[in-house]
C-alpha positions in Angstrom: -18.8 7.6 35.6 -17.0 10.3 37.5 -14.7 7.8 39.0 -13.5 6.7 35.6 -13.2 10.4 34.5 -11.1 11.2 37.6 -8.9 8.2 37.0 -8.4 9.2 33.4 -7.5 12.7 34.4 -5.0 11.4 37.0 -3.3 9.2 34.4 -3.2 12.1 31.9 -1.6 14.3 34.6 0.9 11.6 35.5 1.9 11.2 31.9 2.3 15.0 31.4 4.4 15.2 34.6 6.6 12.3 33.5 7.1 13.9 30.0 8.1 17.2 31.6 10.6 15.4 33.9 12.1 13.6 30.9 12.4 16.9 29.0 14.1 18.6 31.9 16.5 15.7 32.4 17.4 15.7 28.7 18.0 19.5 28.7 20.2 19.2 31.8 22.1 16.3 30.2 22.7 18.4 27.1 24.0 21.3 29.1 26.3 19.0 31.0 27.7 17.4 27.9 28.1 20.8 26.3 30.2 21.8 29.3 32.2 18.6 29.0 32.8 19.3 25.3 33.7 22.9 26.0 36.3 21.8 28.6 37.8 19.5 26.0 38.0 22.4 23.5 39.6 24.7 26.0 36.8 27.3 26.0 36.7 30.2 28.5 33.9 30.2 31.2 31.8 32.7 29.2 32.3 30.6 26.0 31.5 27.4 27.9 28.2 28.9 29.1 27.2 30.0 25.6 28.3 26.7 24.1 26.3 24.6 26.6 23.2 26.7 25.8 23.9 26.1 22.0 24.0 22.3 22.6 20.7 22.5 24.4 19.2 24.4 21.5 20.7 21.9 19.0 18.5 19.2 20.5 15.4 20.9 19.2 16.4 20.4 15.6 15.1 16.8 15.3 13.9 14.0 17.5 16.5 11.8 19.2 20.1 12.5 20.0 21.6 12.5 16.5 21.4 16.3 16.2 23.3 16.8 19.5 25.9 14.2 18.5 26.4 15.8 15.1 26.9 19.2 16.7 29.3 18.0 19.4 31.3 15.8 17.0 31.5 18.6 14.3 32.5 21.3 16.8 35.1 19.2 18.6 36.6 18.0 15.4 36.8 21.5 14.0 38.5 22.6 17.3 41.2 20.0 16.8 40.0 17.6 19.5 40.7 14.0 18.7 37.3 12.5 19.3 35.1 9.8 17.7 31.3 9.2 17.7 31.6 6.4 20.3 33.3 8.7 22.8 30.5 11.3 22.3 27.8 8.7 22.8 29.5 7.5 26.0 29.7 11.0 27.3 26.0 11.5 26.6 25.2 8.3 28.5 27.4 9.3 31.5 25.9 12.8 31.6 22.4 11.3 31.4 23.0 9.5 34.7 24.4 12.6 36.3 21.5 14.8 35.1 19.0 12.3 36.4 20.7 12.1 39.7 20.9 15.9 40.0 17.2 16.3 39.1 16.1 13.7 41.6 18.3 15.2 44.4 16.8 18.7 43.7 13.3 17.5 44.3 
């Protein structure tokens, strides 16, 4: 019976580790896309840092990427940047790849 318990614990630990990695990659992606948006809006370095953190925080509002997309699209439109939802989604996908690569390289 202990063999099965050990195996179950190992799978639970693996699942927890994978979930934590996904969370960190998503947070990194959101920070990168926040920096991308800030550059498009012409923000200062200090404003860029604060904005990137705000984008990371926006992801905690609801499950999925819709909350982040809404924030980016709304803020960029309000700042006078000519952008559409497809461009924001493309940027999210591109930054996801970069974030995953950075996370893997850091380990």
